[in-house]
TIMAR-408425 format. One record per residue (C-alpha): x, y, z; residue in three letters. Coordinates in steps of 0.02 Angstrom, whole numbers, padded with zeros to 5 digits, always signed. Each point is the difference from the previous one (the first is absolute). Layout:
<nodes>
XYZAla;...
</nodes>
This chain:
<nodes>
+07113-00961+10641Met;-00042+00151+00126Asn;+00061+00160-00020Lys;-00001+00139+00107Ile;+00027+00181-00049Phe;-00024+00167+00074His;-00085+00167-00081Lys;+00016+00123+00106Thr;-00131+00150-00001Ile;+00052+00172+00101Leu;-00152+00132-00033Gly;-00032+00155+00069Ala;-00045-00060+00178Thr;+00034-00170+00020Ala;+00136-00147-00045Leu;-00102-00126-00064Ile;+00093-00192-00033Leu;-00041-00112-00121Phe;+00046-00181-00048Val;-00021-00103-00135Gly;+00006-00201+00008Cys;-00034-00151-00096Lys;-00009-00009-00195Lys;-00074+00137-00026Gln;+00070+00191+00013Leu;-00184+00040+00092Asp;+00048+00124+00144Thr;-00113+00017+00157Phe;+00028+00099+00160Pro;+00041-00089+00162Tyr;+00023+00157+00092Gly;-00021+00188-00003Ser;+00126+00082+00094Ile;-00011+00186+00045Thr;+00162+00108-00018Asp;-00003-00022+00224Ala;+00035-00220-00017Thr;+00079-00004-00178Ala;+00165+00030+00088Phe;-00014-00100+00154Glu;+00107-00125-00040Thr;+00153-00037-00093Ala;-00079-00101-00111Asp;-00155+00092-00037Arg;+00132+00141-00042Cys;+00076-00119-00138Leu;-00136-00009-00064Leu;-00037+00159-00021Ala;+00158+00036-00080Leu;-00047-00131-00118Asn;-00157+00090-00059Gly;+00124+00180-00035Val;+00086-00130-00111Tyr;-00172-00082-00078Asp;-00066+00191-00011Ala;+00162+00050-00115Ala;-00042-00172-00105Gln;-00173+00003-00042Ser;-00117+00124+00070Ser;-00168-00001-00063Pro;-00040+00072-00170Tyr;-00143+00073-00044Thr;-00115-00130-00005Asp;+00062-00096+00123Gly;+00130-00111-00080Ser;+00176-00030+00043Ala;+00108+00077-00147Arg;+00154+00040+00079Gly;-00008+00173+00014Tyr;+00090+00076+00067Pro;+00178-00094-00023Phe;-00068-00168-00023Gly;+00005-00002-00175Ala;-00081+00171-00034Ala;+00114+00132+00016Ser;+00114-00114-00121Ile;-00118-00008-00108Glu;-00059+00170+00010Gln;+00163+00052-00023Ser;+00053-00087-00142Asp;-00141+00051-00089Met;+00031+00203+00036Lys;+00156-00052-00116Gly;+00042-00038-00161Glu;+00096-00161-00004Asp;-00143-00099+00030Met;-00177-00015-00088Ile;-00184-00030+00052Asn;-00037-00103-00104Ile;-00200+00011+00033Gln;-00108+00121+00074Thr;+00038-00052+00192Phe;+00150+00123+00025Tyr;-00060+00117-00125Gln;-00062+00159+00089Phe;+00204-00004+00085Thr;+00061-00022-00158Tyr;-00062+00111-00104Gln;-00010+00113+00184Ser;-00212+00038-00034Ser;-00028-00017+00178His;-00125+00096+00101Asn;-00026+00015+00181Ser;-00121-00145+00003Ala;+00116-00123-00075Ser;+00011-00173+00072Pro;+00196+00004-00020Asn;+00008+00174+00062Val;-00135-00044+00154Val;+00081-00174+00036Ala;+00171+00074-00006His;-00040+00129+00121Trp;-00104-00090+00143Ser;+00150-00142+00000Gly;+00120+00123+00023Ile;-00089+00111+00130Tyr;-00073-00171+00093Thr;+00189-00050+00009Thr;+00055+00136+00065Ile;-00175+00028+00133Asn;+00032-00198+00081Lys;+00195+00050-00006Ala;-00026+00146+00103Asn;-00126-00114+00100Val;+00155-00135+00022Gly;+00096+00148+00062Ile;-00093+00051+00125Asp;-00050-00153+00062Gly;+00187-00089-00002Phe;+00053+00166+00098Thr;-00115-00033+00145Lys;+00044-00182+00010Ala;+00160+00030+00016Gly;-00044+00116+00135Thr;-00089-00123+00090Asn;+00103-00122-00027Gly;-00100-00120-00105Val;+00157+00007-00106Leu;+00186+00031+00027Thr;+00047+00159-00056Ala;+00112-00066-00133Ala;-00151-00081-00073Val;-00118+00149+00019Ser;+00131+00122-00070Ser;+00016-00138-00159Gln;-00187-00025-00045Tyr;-00028+00194+00011Val;+00170+00003-00126Ala;-00082-00115-00098Glu;-00193+00110-00013Cys;+00117+00142-00026Arg;+00099-00091-00139Phe;-00179-00045-00085Leu;-00037+00206+00038Arg;+00124+00038-00092Ala;-00019-00104-00161Leu;-00171+00052-00012Ser;+00016+00193+00005His;+00138-00019-00102His;-00113-00117-00122Glu;-00139+00152-00007Ala;+00147+00151-00021Leu;+00022-00107-00185Ile;-00171+00027-00056His;-00094+00118+00075Trp;+00149+00151+00038Ala;+00115+00064-00138Arg;+00165-00045+00019Pro;+00138+00080+00156Tyr;+00133+00087-00146Leu;-00161+00105-00062Asp;+00028+00129+00130Gly;+00106-00092+00130Asn;-00138-00088+00073Gly;-00105+00169-00018Asn;-00161-00056-00071Gln;-00175-00054+00071Val;+00050-00203+00071Gly;-00101-00107+00085Ile;-00120-00034+00179Pro;+00149-00052+00127Trp;-00096-00107+00110Arg;+00085-00052+00178Asp;-00123-00054+00116Phe;-00148-00117+00001Pro;-00169+00057-00056Ile;-00091-00084+00165Asn;-00089+00127+00078Ser;-00096+00140-00041Ser;+00119+00125+00040Asp;+00106-00085-00118Ala;-00121+00032-00144Val;-00009+00172+00035Ala;+00171+00014-00004Ser;+00007-00085-00171Ile;-00127+00115-00080Leu;+00128+00153+00095Ala;+00150-00052-00103Thr;+00041+00063-00186Pro;+00106-00093-00107Arg;+00194+00025+00049Met;+00127+00062-00114Arg;+00131-00117-00097Val;+00140+00029+00104Asp;-00078-00026+00163Ser;-00079-00154-00042Val;+00190-00061-00043Tyr;+00069+00070+00158Met;-00146-00099+00113Lys;+00053-00143-00113Ile;+00168+00003+00045Leu;-00025+00010+00170Glu;-00108-00143-00012Asp;+00131-00107-00083Leu;+00161+00061+00128Asp;-00130-00079+00120Phe;-00024-00157-00085Ala;+00181+00005-00047Glu;+00062-00011+00206Ala;-00145-00127+00064Asn;-00003-00106-00172Leu;+00098-00173+00027Pro;+00144-00032-00122Ala;-00116-00148-00065Thr;-00152-00082+00036Gln;-00078-00185+00009Thr;-00149-00081-00060Gly;-00052-00185+00006Ala;+00117-00050-00162Thr;+00152+00094+00049Gly;+00074+00166-00037Ile;-00167+00113-00005Ser;-00023+00138-00156Thr;-00149+00058+00036Tyr;+00035+00099+00177Arg;+00077+00158-00013Ala;+00169-00008+00053Thr;+00147+00140+00027Lys;+00075-00040-00159Ala;-00172+00021-00083Ala;-00024+00180+00105Ala;+00176+00055-00064Ile;-00045-00050-00187Ala;-00178+00087+00007Leu;+00107+00170+00074Lys;+00114-00024-00143Met;-00150+00003-00112Arg;-00089+00151+00069Ile;+00156+00113-00006Lys;+00015-00068-00168Leu;-00169+00092-00037His;+00073+00140+00111Lys;+00151+00021-00108Gly;+00096-00013+00162Asp;+00157-00096-00114Trp;+00118+00034+00157Ala;-00157-00108+00144Gly;+00018-00125-00130Val;+00165-00046-00006Ile;-00009+00020+00197Thr;-00115-00111+00015Glu;+00044-00116-00142Gly;+00173-00014+00113Ala;-00087-00091+00128Lys;-00072-00152-00118Leu;+00164+00006-00139Val;+00170-00037+00026Pro;+00124+00100-00073Ala;+00110-00065-00116Gly;-00057-00106-00140Ala;-00132-00134-00001Gly;-00069-00114+00015Pro;-00072+00093+00150Tyr;-00100-00080+00125Val;-00089+00098+00138Ser;+00119+00047+00166Pro;-00210+00010+00076Ile;-00082-00168-00027Gly;+00132-00077-00120Asn;-00120+00038-00158Trp;+00086-00002-00174Arg;-00041-00040-00191Leu;-00075-00183-00061Thr;+00130-00075-00100Ala;-00122+00015-00167Asn;-00139+00140-00020Pro;-00149-00130+00016Asp;+00069-00051+00175Gly;-00127+00115+00094Pro;-00121-00073-00088Phe;+00030-00189+00023Val;-00070+00029+00183Asp;-00076+00126+00096Asn;+00146-00007+00131Ala;+00147+00033-00118Ser;+00161+00078+00092Val;-00027+00154-00103Glu;-00179+00030+00043Ser;+00009+00142+00120Val;-00176+00010+00038Phe;-00142-00050-00074Ser;-00194-00021+00039Ile;-00072-00153+00003Lys;-00109-00102-00068Asn;-00044-00190+00007Asp;-00141-00113-00063Gln;-00103+00022+00143Leu;+00007+00171+00011Asp;+00037+00115-00196Ala;-00093+00125-00113Pro;-00124-00077-00095Asn;+00037-00051-00219Gln;-00047+00186+00004Asn;+00147+00072+00077Ala;+00142-00149+00021Ser;+00146+00045-00073Leu;+00048-00189-00068Pro;-00196-00008-00080Arg;+00019+00190-00073Met;+00155-00001-00054Tyr;+00010-00178-00045Ser;-00038-00056-00199Ser;-00141-00102-00044Ser;+00096-00133-00049Thr;+00058-00035+00176Val;-00174+00004+00089Gly;+00005+00186+00034Gly;-00100+00161-00082Arg;+00113+00074-00113Gly;-00056+00165+00043Leu;+00170+00095+00023Val;+00140-00040-00102Ser;+00182+00081-00073Ile;+00013+00141-00076Ser;+00078+00030-00178Pro;+00082+00173+00078Ile;+00105-00101+00117Ile;-00001-00146-00085Trp;+00093+00051-00157Asn;+00095+00140+00082Asn;+00190-00005-00085Ser;+00089+00020+00194Gly;-00080-00176+00058Trp;+00115-00128-00079Leu;-00104-00122-00101Cys;+00109-00168+00067Asp;-00046+00100+00201Asp;-00034-00168+00106Lys;-00160+00085+00056Arg;-00101+00009-00179Arg;+00001-00203+00029Thr;-00004-00041+00176Leu;-00131+00137+00040Leu;-00115+00008-00139Tyr;-00061-00102-00136Ala;-00146+00011-00141Ser;-00178-00070+00036Gly;-00173+00031-00050Ser;-00077+00154+00059Asn;-00182+00062+00040Asn;-00008+00036-00156Ala;+00026-00180-00060Gly;+00150+00071-00100Thr;+00181-00029+00051Gln;+00106+00144+00137Ser;+00127-00012+00090Ile;-00005-00015+00192Phe;+00095-00007+00162Thr;+00048-00155+00070Thr;+00000+00066+00169Lys;-00124-00042+00085Tyr;-00020-00197-00013Lys;-00137-00078+00121Lys;-00127+00061-00133Val;-00105-00139+00099Thr;+00012+00019+00170Glu;+00019+00214-00012Gln;+00141-00026+00139Ser;+00164+00101-00076Asp;+00023+00153+00098Tyr;-00006+00165-00064Ala;+00178+00062+00013Pro;+00046+00175+00070His;+00185+00014+00041Ile;+00139-00132-00083Arg;+00155+00040+00031Tyr;+00025+00025-00173Ala;-00071+00162+00023Glu;+00093+00071+00145Ile;+00153+00000-00113Leu;-00062+00058-00157Leu;-00071+00137+00135Thr;+00174+00024+00064Leu;+00070+00008-00173Ala;-00115+00137-00040Glu;+00046+00103+00129Ala;+00174-00018+00008Glu;+00001+00026-00206Ala;-00100+00169+00015Arg;+00091+00036+00154Gln;+00164+00026-00065Gly;+00076+00094-00138Ala;+00074-00109-00169Gly;-00054-00197-00021Val;+00000-00068+00174Asn;+00086-00168+00015Ala;-00085-00059+00145Arg;-00176+00042-00082Ala;+00093-00092-00144Val;+00040-00148+00111Asp;-00162-00012+00083Leu;-00101+00007-00153Leu;+00090-00161-00090Asn;-00033-00088+00161Ala;-00177-00003-00027Val;+00036+00004-00204Arg;+00125-00144+00001Asn;-00105-00146+00054Arg;-00115+00014-00154Ser;+00121+00022-00119Leu;+00057-00142-00111Ala;+00205+00066-00011Thr;+00032+00107+00157Pro;+00196+00011-00048Ala;-00031+00087-00162Thr;-00191+00083+00021Gln;+00025+00058+00175Ala;+00005+00210+00003Tyr;+00161+00084+00068Thr;+00053+00182+00039Ile;+00052+00031-00199Ala;-00171-00074-00063Ser;-00096+00175+00064Phe;+00056+00170-00074Ala;-00098+00103+00122Thr;-00085-00009+00169Lys;-00150-00003-00047Asn;+00018-00164-00112Ala;+00035-00079+00109Leu;-00155+00047+00093Ile;-00089-00032-00161Ala;+00052-00169+00010Ala;-00036-00049+00186Ile;-00169+00077-00015Leu;-00030-00111-00162Leu;+00066-00153+00123Glu;-00153+00036+00118Arg;-00115-00020-00142Arg;+00083-00147-00060Ile;+00036-00079+00174Glu;-00165+00044+00085Phe;-00121-00035-00137Leu;-00178-00083+00037Ala;+00068+00085+00187Glu;-00093+00147-00002Gly;+00154+00123+00019Lys;-00055+00079-00165Arg;-00111+00142+00058Trp;+00097+00048+00169Pro;+00146+00042-00128Asp;-00111+00101-00128Ile;-00039+00095+00124His;+00133+00033+00119Arg;+00096+00052-00172Asn;-00142+00104-00061Ala;+00078+00159+00032Lys;+00192-00040-00005Asp;+00072+00091-00151Ala;+00085-00112-00082Asp;-00097-00190+00041Phe;-00178+00040-00015Asn;-00123-00069-00106Val;-00105+00150-00026Gly;-00141-00060+00078Gly;-00084-00168-00019Ile;+00088-00087-00131Pro;-00083-00040-00167Ala;-00048-00200-00004Lys;-00043-00123-00123Ala;-00202+00006-00016Ala;-00097-00094+00106Asn;-00030-00176-00035Gly;+00169+00003-00136Thr;+00048-00186-00048Thr;+00081-00103-00081Gly;+00204-00062-00001Leu;+00030+00074-00168Ala;+00020+00183+00104Ile;+00122-00072+00111Met;+00152-00010-00082Val;+00178+00026+00109Cys;+00086+00152-00054Gly;-00160+00020-00133Gly;-00084+00151-00022Ala;-00154+00061+00073Tyr;-00113+00157+00010Thr;-00140+00017+00160Pro;-00176+00016-00061Thr;-00061+00087+00154Gln;+00033+00166+00036Ala;+00105+00044+00114Ala;-00069+00151+00151Ile;+00090+00120+00062Pro;+00050+00026+00149Tyr;-00081+00171+00034Thr;-00182-00086-00066Asp;-00098-00029+00185Tyr;-00018-00184-00056Arg;+00209-00009+00055Phe;-00091-00036+00161Val;-00157-00102+00060Trp;-00166+00079+00068Pro;+00001-00025+00191Ile;-00140-00128+00021Ser;-00183+00050+00043Leu;-00028-00099+00127Thr;+00124+00120+00116Glu;-00051+00157-00093Val;-00166-00007+00052Val;+00014-00075+00171Gln;+00129+00099+00019Asn;-00018+00203-00079Pro;+00175+00075+00064Ile;+00106-00120-00124Ile;+00011+00101-00151Thr;-00017-00080-00161Gln;+00126-00028-00139Asn;-00021+00143-00127Pro;-00138-00026-00136Asn;-00062-00157+00071Tyr;
</nodes>
């Protein structure tokens, strides 16, 4: 069977379109198209847009291979390994797991490079699609939509950089040094000169720029996108832009802003909730978003398929699945979350989304089964689910109000209840919480449980690092690298982490700026003590 797929690379000065065909996944250039001609037809414009998404899915690793940097798999894996709820079994993610990176560490270099490659391709696209609209190659509406998709990806990328290389917004209300903001294509000597004259931007300024991108994206993206098999969950939509704004404002501690955005996607009153924009909603069961790649809950994902996916050294199903089902068994669930007494023992997620199996060390551990296509490696990388929208709004409502907020309880229940064995007796009520902070703590725990193995733990640790009530002190204590065995995995059981915590004041809370950046761009200052 012949298969055709597009792999598009926008370099510093050219747009190169690659097509691979037949059984092999080899790629070969059928044409090298300069910036002057890359956007001359509507078909070429669509190829260019696909190229920006392709960069987000898998920009080259340090050895040139496809390992899912930044968003095809790596952002999820890196963020999980920085948190305490999953365990690195062997040495694969050890630098990230133990916070022992230096500026030349491959994970640091590849993640930084992947993020800024995506940003540059988005900027090339923004410039090209704008001109294509002006020249009549694209209609004004299509031109604006394509630009909006690029600005969504640019916003997502800059925020990914912030949570790894900068202190959180709540540390000084954004007055800490942030990251380089790039909003023009590097395609000329003048552009390079501008890059070399632009230092890292303050955190608050980066957030302002991100929100400007997302406001534009919301205004110009459609409610839904269609793909070859129906509704597409892997291209940005209006709801995705709004949801990402909710996430950004959550990181800023702008509770009122989260509530304003959330009202666009979550109806007033009690659930079940269905978004007025895009018709997004929760699936009936907690495993619903992972049965296929296009659930009604999957607001935005990064597409992987059998022809174009991170290789076995990175793909989510290979790394996170047990050797028993054909995975590599390299990342297992930690007893820190598995044993947590707040996670009910009869919660359906424990059996629908996790299973015991052999790990890479040859012993038994508990692994996620969220990523099912181990052979094909074609599970999409989930980035925004409707469950996140509901829990983000729940947290903002809980934090904004005085006392125990009834709407926050309803929103929390909407996510949690579908996993309960007996919701009628196990669901929360206002009386379940003695204080406002007890409700917020329950919402934060629910995020840990619901998004386990989806890369959400580190962003929550990062944003709350200076929160007076909900910080964990820095990088939390963990199970030691390589910890295995089912004996320690006991619902409600005791477990003492054996890898020491790292305090927030320690320089290792943030990563070193990639060596490739600081060597080539001396105006970019390195993070302290690296």
